N, C-alpha and C positions, 0 to 999 in steps of 0.2 A: 806068641800064642799062649794062652793059659794051658795049664796041664789038663790031661784027659778027664780027670774026675770033675774038675770045674766045668769043662765043656759039657759033660754028660748031665750034670746037675742043672745047668742053665738051659740046656735043651729040654729037659723034663719040665722045668718050671715055666719057661717063657717060649721056647722054640716051637713046641708042639701046637700052640694056639696062634703063633704068628707066622709060621712058614708052612708050605705045603709038604715039604719033605726034609729029612735030616741033611741031605746033600745041599739043598738050597740054604739051609741054616748055616752049615759049615762053610760054604762058599762065601756067604755074606760076612761071617765073622772073620774069615781069613782076609777079605778085602779091607775090613775095618782095621784089623790089627796091623796089616802091612802098611796101611796109610798113616798110622800114628807116628808122631815124633815125640819122644819123651824128652822133656827139657833137661838140660844139665844143671841141676840145682846148685852145685858148687860154683859153676861159672856165673850163674845169675847172681848169687850172693857176692861173688868177687867183683862183678861189674858194678854192683850197688854199694861196694865198700862195706859190706856187712860182715 
């Protein structure tokens, strides 16, 4: 998850007009972040012989 200040800034900029509540916003971003798989760049480059 992003740090608290980023979450707050994103809530103020985007969340307030896209979600009915802060809880709904936080639950949604938690689902998104827990579902992300960050690729291993070193392994990708190694596999491509780069």
